[in-house]
N, C-alpha and C positions, 0 to 999 in steps of 0.2 A: 165753732163753725173757722173761726180765725185759722186755728190751730190745722185745721181740716185742709184751709184750703194753701194754709204754708206748705202740708207735707205734697198737697199736690203738687205744687210750683217745684218744688225740691227732688220731686219723682222726674217732673217733665223734662226740668235743667240734667239731670242726671241721663234720661233717655237721649236727648238729644246730643245731649256730649258722648256718649255709649256709640250713637250712629254717626257720627260727625269721625270717631276713631276706625270703627268699621269702614265708614268711605274711605277714612287716609289709609288703612290699612290696605282696601281692595284696588288702590288705586296708583301701592309704592311699586317703583320700579325695580326690576329685575335684571342682572348683569345673566344673558341667557348663554352667551357663546364667546369664544374667542378665537381667529384665525389669522394665522399669518403668513407672509406672502416675501421673496426676495424683493428687488426692486434695482436696478441701474448703479452705479457707484459701491459696492459692498453695502446698500443699505438694507432693510429690514424694519416691514412695516406688521405691528398687529393690530389688528382688526377686533376690538370690543365690541358687541350685538347687545342692547339693552332692550327691555319690554317696551318702551318707549321713548318720548324724545330726552337726548340723551346732554346734560350739561358737561362744560368740559371739569374733569376734577382737577382737583390740588394736587398736585407733585413734586415731590422731592427726591435727593439721591445721595447715596454715601457711596466715599471712594474705596474704604476697604472694611470687608468685601465690597466690592463695586455692585452696584443694585441701585434699580430708580423703582419708586413706590408711584403709585395711581391713589388718592381717598376719593370714592364715589358716593358722596353724601347722600341719605334717604335713598340708597341701592341695597337691596336681598341680594344674597351671594347664591347663584344655582351653579358652580361651577363644581361645588364640592370643596371639601378641606385638604384634597392632597395634591402634590405638587403633579403640574403637566409638564414632561418634556419639549426644548423647542428643538435644541442642537442645530441653531443654524444661524450663519453669522457672527453677531456677538453676544446673544439670546444663549444661552443655556435650556433653563427651565422657568416657569411661574408658579404663583399659586396665591390662591383668592383665601380673605379670611375677612369674616363678617363678627363685625361687633360694634355695639355702641350706636346703632341704627347707622351704619356706614359697613361699604366695604371696601378693605383694603386689596391691592392687587400689588404683589411683589415680584418682578420681574430682574431673577439673578443673571448678571453677566459673565461672561470670558473677562472682559475689561472693562476698563472707563468708554463710555462711549457718550459721543454727542447725539440728544435727541430731539422731538418736536411732538406737540400735543395737540390735535385739533380734532374739534367735534362736528359733524353732520348729522342731523335726523337724529338718527337711533342708533349710532355709531360713530364711536370713542378712537380714532385712530393715534398709536404711537409709534414713529417714526425713527430710526436709530440708526445710527452709523459709526464706525470704531474711531476712538480720537482720545486726545492726551488729558482730557478732563471732560466730565459730566454735566454740562450746564444747559439748563431749560430756555428755548426761543421763549416760553411764555414769560419767564422774569427771570431777564440778562441782568445782570451786575453792571453796577454804573462804571462807566466806560471800558467796558469790555469789548473787545472786539472778534471776539471768537466767533467763528461762520458758524448760520445755522441753517438747516434745513429751508427751503419754502414751505409754507402752511398750503394744505391742499384745499384750494375753494371748492364754497360749499357748489354741490351742483356739477360738479365737475367730471363725476364718474356716467354719468349718462349721456355725456357728450360722446366717449370713446369708441374707436370703431379699428377694424384691422384694414393695412394697406397693403401685406401679400404675406403669402404662407409658398414657400418656396423646400428643397431637398436639394443638398448635396454629397459627394461622398468624400470621406475625409484619406488621408492617406494611408491609414492601416486597414481600410477598411468597414469603418465604422462611419454610421447613417447621421445626418443633423438634418433637423426640421428647423427651420428660418421663418419666425415668424415675427412678422413688422409692425409695429402698434403703433398707432397715433399719439400717443404721450408715454414719456419713459417712466410717469408714475402710475400706470395701468397695474392693475394686483391681478393674477393671473392662477388659480385654482386648480392644481394635476392631483390626478389621481388617477387609479387602475379599476375597470370597469369592464367585467365580461372578458377577459384574456386582452383588451387594449388598453394604449393610455389615452386619456382624456382630458383636452384642458379644456377648463370652462373663464372664461373672460367676462364678469360681470358689468352690463350696463353697453358691452361693445356690439356697435351692429357689423354685419358683413355686407358688405359690397357684393350684388350679384353676379360680379365676375367671378367672385372669389369663391361664389356656394357652387363647390364640384368638388372633386374624386381625383387625387393622382394615385395613378400606379407607377410605383417605383422601385419593382421586383427586378428589372432588368439592370440597378447599380449594385447587383450582389452586396448587400448589405444585410444587416435582422431587419429592416421595415420591408412590409411587402406596401402596403398605400396607405395612402392621409386624406380623410375627409372632411373638410370644413361646411359648415353648416350654420346657420341663425335659428336662434330659440328664444321664445319673449323674453327679453331683458337681459337676455346674453349669448356672447357668441361659443359654439363649439367645435374645437378640433379633434378630432378621431385618430389615431396613430393608431394601426394593425401591424402588428409583427409579425415576422417568420418565427412560427415554435416559442417555446420556450427558453432556450437556452441564451440569454439577451441578458444587457443591465444597461441602464439609463439614465443621463441625469440630468438637469437642466441648470443654466445660469440664464443672466439677463445682462444686457451691454447699451444703454441708454434706452434705444427704443425696440431693441431688437431681443427677441427671446428665442434662445438657442435650447433644443433637446438633442442631448446627443444620446444615439443606442450602439453598442457594440456588443460584439457576439465573446461570452465568454471563453476563458482556456479552459484544458481538460481540467486541470487542478482547483480550478474555481468552478467547477460544474459538479464534481466529486464532494468540494465542501457542501455545494448546495444544498446536493441529493442527501448527503449526511443527515442536513439540519431538517428536510421536507420530508424527511423518509417516515418519521413519526406522525405525521398527519398524512391525512388522505382522505377526509372528508369532504364534502361539496361547500363552496367558497361562498360567504355570506359577508355581509357589512352590517355593523352597531355602531349607534351612536346616543346613547343617552347620558342624562345628567341627573345624576344622584337618585338611580330609581333601584327599586330593591331587588335584592339577590335572587328572591324565590322569584319575583316576575322574569327576571331574563333565565332562570333554567326554564320555567315555560315556555318562553318566547324557542329558546332552544331545540326543547320538547316538540313541539307543535312543528319545528322547521323540519327536524328530522324524523319524528313519528318515532321516536326514542319511547321506551319504556323509564321514567325515572319517577323516585320515589324519594322525597327531601325530608331529612328527618324534623322534626320540632323545631331544636334548634340552630336551624339555620337560617341567620337573622342580619340583618344590618344593609346598606345601601350601598350602591358602587357606581362610580361614573367611568364610562368608557366611549373610546372610539374606535374600531377595528375597522379598514376599510379590503374586502376581498380576502378574508382570512379563513381555512378551514374553518369547520365550524367545532369541530374535534379540541382544534388548537385552541379558539376563543373558550370553550367550556374549560381546559386546563388552566386557561391564565385567568377565568375569574373565580377559579378553585384555590387556586394557589395567591391569590391577591386575598381570600376572605380567608384563608385558613383551611380551606375544605379536604375531603377527599372523595374519588369515588370508588365503585366496585363494582363490577361487572358480575351479573348472576342470573346466568340462562340469558333472557330476551331483557332483563332489564335492570338499570343502572340506578344502585343507591348511592344518596349523597347525604355527607353528614362532616362533623367536624373531623379531623384527622385523630384526633385524640380518642373520639366517641368509637371513631371505626377499628381502630388501633387493640382497643380493650373489648369492643366486641369480638373480632378474628383470636386474643388470646384465651375469651371465653370460650369461644368455639373449638380452637382448638384444647383446650383442656377437657372439654367435655368430650370430644371423638376421645382421647388418651383415655379415659375413665371407660369408655363403651370398647375400646380394645381389648383394656386389662382385662374385661367379664370375657369378652367374645370368644366361645371355643373352638378351638385348634382342629382342622381338620388335616388330611395327608395326600397328598396326589403324586404321582409320575407323570413326569416331566422326560421325552425321550427329546434328546439332540442327536441332530441328522450329521449336522459337516462338523463341528464342533467337536473339543474333547470336552468332556463332561468335568473334568475335574479341572479345565480352565473354567467353565462356567460360575464353578462353585465356588474360586475364587472371585469372579466380578462379584457376584453374589452376596457374598459375604463382606468384601472388601479389604478380606485379608491379607496382611502381610505378615511371615513368621519367617525365623532363624532359629534352626532346631536341630542338634545334633540328637539323632534319635541310638536308644541303646538296642532296640530290637526294628526287626525287619516290620515294615508297613506292612498292612493287610489290605486285600483286593477292595475289600468295601469300608470306607470312611466317613464318619461323621462330623460334621462340626457344626455346631450351636452358635447364634448371631450373638454371643456375648465374649467377653474375653478367658482366653483360655492357657492356664499354668499348670502344665503336669509335672512331676517330676522324672516319669519315665519317658518320657521326651526333650526333658528341657526344653519347650517351644513355649514362647510367646505370640500369640494370634493377635493385633488387630484389626478389631472387626467395627471401628466407630464411623465405616462408611458404609455398613451394611444398607440393604434391601429389604431386610427380613426384620419382623419386630424384633421386639425385645425378646418375644418367648420362641421366636422363629429359628427354624435347624435348617440344613440342608446335608443329605447324607447323597455320594457318589455308588453308581454302582458300574464299577468299571468293566464287569464283561456283557452287558448291554448297552453300556454309551446311557445312562439315564439317570434322572437328577431325583432323589425322593427328597420333597419339601411338603414340610410340615409349619405351618401358621396360619391365618384368620384368612379368612374367604377372600377380603379385599386384597391382602398382602400378596395372594397366592396368583392373581388376577395380576397384579403388577407385574410380580415375576413371571408370569407366562407370556403378558407382552415385551417383557424385555430380551427375553429369549427370543423369541418371534422376530425382534429388531435385529438381533446380533447373528443368530446361527443361521446364517445364509452361504453358498457354496463361495469360495473364496476363488475368484479372479485367477486365471493361470498363464505364465509369460515364457514363450519359448526364447532363448537368446542364441542366436546365431553368430560366430566370431571366427575371424579369418588372422592368421599370422602368416604374411609373405615373407620370406628370407630372399632376396635374389644378391648371389654374389658374379663378377666377372673380373677376372683373373688376367693377368700378361706378365710374363717375365721374359728376357731376354738376355743372355749371358757371351761375350766376347772376350776370346784370349787367345796366346800365344805362348808356345815355350821354346827354346832355343839351348840345344845340348851341342856337346862336345864329345866324338869317337876316336879312339886311336884302332888305327888295324896293325896287325904285327907284319914282320917283315914276310916271309912266308907267301903271305894273303895279300890278292892283287884287290880286293874288292870287299867292301864290306857293306851287308844290305840291313843290317841294323842300326837302328835311328836312338836306339836308347842310350843313352850314356854309360861309358865304360872302355872297355879294351879289348881288344880282338886278337889273341895270341894265332904263333902259326898251327898250335896243334886243333884251333877254332875256339878254343876257350873263352870265355867273356869276364873281364873287370872292369865293373862300373864307375863312373866319374861323378861329379855332382852337376847337377846343370847350371848352366850360364844363367840362362832365364827360366823362369820356371811359374809363370803367370797364366794358364790356359783357365778354361772355363770352367766352372764351379760345374756345373751341370751339363757335359756336351754330349750333343744327341751325332754330331761328326766333325771326322777329324781329318787335315789333310797336310800330308808330311811331304820334305823335300831337304835334300842336302846343297846348300848354298856356296859351300866354299870344301875346297879340299887342299891340305897344305901337306904334302909328305905323307907320314901316318896317320895323320887328325882327319878328322871328319866335322864339319859346322853344321849340323844340321837343325832346320824350321818346321816344328810342327801349330798349325794354326786352327782352332777348336770353337765350335761355336753350336749354340744350345738356343731354344723357343718354347714358351709354357705360352697356350690359350685352353681359359677355362671358363664355361658359364654353368650356372647352377640355379635352380628354382625349389625351393623346400614351402610347403604351403600345409600349413596344420588349420583344421577346422573342427575344433570341439564345439561341442552345443549341448545345450542343457535346458529340461524346462522344470520350470519351479513355480509356486503360489505366490502371489503377489505378499511383500513383503517377508518373504523367506526365503534366508540364504542357502546355495545349493553352490557345492562344490563337485569338481570333476576332475582327476591326474592321470597322469600317464607318464611311465620314464623309466629312469634306470638308477638302480642304487651302486655307486662306485665304493670298489675298498678302499681303504686309504690307509697305511700301514706307520705307527709312528711307537720310535722306542723311547725305553723308559730309563733312564740311570740310577744306579743307588744300590743296584742287584749287582750279583754275578754275571759278567755277562750282557747285563741287559734284558729290560724285559721288552717283547713286543705286541704289540694290542694293534689289532685290525679294526677299524670303525666304516661305516659305510652312510655315504654323502649320498644324499638324493640329487638327482640331475631329473628334474621334471617338466612337462606342461601340464600346467596347470590353470582352470577359469575356475574362479569365485566370483559368484554377482549375488544381488541383495535386490533385488525389481521392488519397485512400488508404482502404481497406475494411478495416475491422475484424472480426476475428475472427466479433464477434456481428452482422454485417451490417450494422452503423452505417457512416455514411460521416463519414470528417473530408476537410473541403474546406478548403485554402487560396485564397484568392477574391481577386480584383484586378477593378475593375468603374470603368469611366469612363463618362459623358455627358455630352460638350459641344455646346454648340451657339453660332452665330454672335450675339453681343449688341451693343450698340451702334457708330455708327462713333464715334470720339474722333477727337480732334484733337491731335496732338503740338507737343511748344513749337517745334518747326522747320515747324510749318503743314501739316503729310502727315496726311491722312485716315484713319484704319485700323481697321478694326472690332474689337470686341472680343472676349475666347472667354469664354462663360458657361458654368464646370465645375463638374458633379458626379461625385463620387469616392469610393467606398467599398472599404476593405481588409481583410479579415478571416478569421479563422480557425475555423471551429464545427464540432461532430459532429451528424450530421441521424438518425435514423432513413429507412432505405432508403424511397423513395414519400412522405417527409411531405415538406407543405411549410412553410417558416418564414417571416417575415417578417425580413430583414436589417437593417434600419434604414429610417429615415423621417426627414423632415425638413418641418415646418407651417409656413407662415408666413403671419402676418395682419396685414394694412397698413391701418390707420385713419388717415384725415389729415381734416383739415378747416381749409381757408385761406381768409382774408375779408381782401379789398385794399378799402380804406377813406381819405375825406378825414378828416380829424380834426375836432373840432366838429359839420362839418355831418351825419355819419353818425352822432350820438349824438341828434340833432332826434328827438322820437319822431311816428310815424309818419312822418316824410318821412327818415328814416335811411337806407332801402334803399336810397333813392335815390342817395346818393354812397354806394356800397360793391358791392361785388364776392363773390360766395362760391363754394367750389370746395370740392367732399367728395369724398373719393375710400376706397373701402373693397375691397382687393384681398387674394383669399385662393390660397395657392398652396400644395400637400402633394406631398412626393416620396415614394412607399413604394418599397421593393426587395425581393421577392420571389424563394426559390431552392429549386428542389426535385430532388434527386437521386436518379436509378434506376439500381439495378444489374443490367446485362444479362445476363440467365440464358444459359447455355448451349444452351438448347434453344431459344430465341427467336434467338440468334445464329446457327442452324443451320436455323431455318425461318422465316426474315422475311417 
């Protein structure tokens, strides 16, 4: 009986102990969340939320590396074991670890910082700012005068309020929302909700005069409106931007919170589009602590109505906080965090570990290869409409060969999808990029421009689809060019000729003004001219006897000539060619050139011909926006002066005019590719020294030639894309 009572007492004590332990476990505190906000004076406040009344934790710090650690006694960790990024102020990240009945939170710092710790209800606040040493205000060292941050008084949050909400425009078009707070230590929570930037201020009231909506569209900034309203236990300021091409930032100075919006530059927009292009799903927000991955996948499947199948090996928990992100991006983040991968199969998304999915794909690929090796081959004829069948064969086989054939090629050629090395053709064909299978082959019938394809059914269908995409009508371009050569020539010659003539004794007059002697019987004896500076190309002469002394006559002859000429040469070559195809047109003359070779008796004279051509060579390329990129080479040669070589042969020279360029032109536009303008002015004077300097008479001893020639070369080009309607109905 005593033993029975003893056992019953022991069992009751054990039961009470278990009940007390269970109650203690049920009442244990839990660290549920952590938030952070920036305050004035470059301060950063971390807000730790517990499941019950919080006691002030023990705090210590290290200098190298710079860290602050908080020990929460008898508190369970609800933040998970992974680092949480902060990247604000002096804090870089934090991590919470539970061990031996307590949770230690380690805050990683960028540098040493001053800090203050305070507890208020179920919140613990850690306020930090940069400083030369990290000293806790809770445990100051003796005699230390290091300034500390003021402790937050309990119950101070509910007494906060908004004083004013205003808007100003910056010098560079940025928009600034100015929020005046009643206390510099006010905590503001900013987030993106439904295309708006929303600021929540916990515990703050809103005066009735501030509850309104401000329309600031006329300020020409990225901000459209600002709406302020009070909610239960907090104030809400919603900023509506104009469009999505903006960026925003916030900072606080004393009790003034500023939110700045600025328009993005073109380069920033392109960078953002590149980052966002991969995700286009509906946006959502997720905030979970230590939730199983399978539950997250279920939430995403319910949100998107997607069919998802998760492998049995998908296990583990994840902690995430995502605000306003595309659901497909959220899914990728969760999968990458847990080493998972997804595959889309029809309307079903299959999810599993990356290694498992890769292994399954390799097995499927090997099975498909085995089936392909056993599948019977079939032969089909595929007609090629626009391209050359031989070119299509090269595309299908991916062949590139170098050969020196010893026999003429036949009309029908066959190429199998395996490397070929024959002694007859001495050719090696590389078909490693073949579209055909290892057993497939393709033969060309040049007469009907048809491909004869022998392969499996699936591969033949792929070949047919590829040919349908490549065998299309190539667009054509008409290239019109104009070469204009304009000449304006002017030449003027002025000269004088002075001669002496002697008249015989029986002659009373001399009518001839040419130099020489006139005898009594009328015969002439010529003498040298005194001055012979007549015009080079005289068009008129005027002669007179200016002096007669005895039998000698002094005659003067004035000559002058003027040449004016204008010419314009227009060459208009035209070419019609296909997109990407080079076309050439030539017109001109072959000029014979004689050359003499020494070394033989009398030398050997050979005749060669040189081309003096008008040539247009173009290769057009039509861009997707209907611009035309033209590679152009144009020459305009003509026969020049006849020159005498060293061996006495006279051969004409060739005046060359050449242009080579690559340009982009709008369809139908005319542009000037280039031009050469020459302006030649020359004044030549032939004169007798000293005599030509005599005032009034010096012109009788000189000859002047004035030349003024202008020459201009212009080259125009006009590309015109030939529309299919015009091509069918010329």
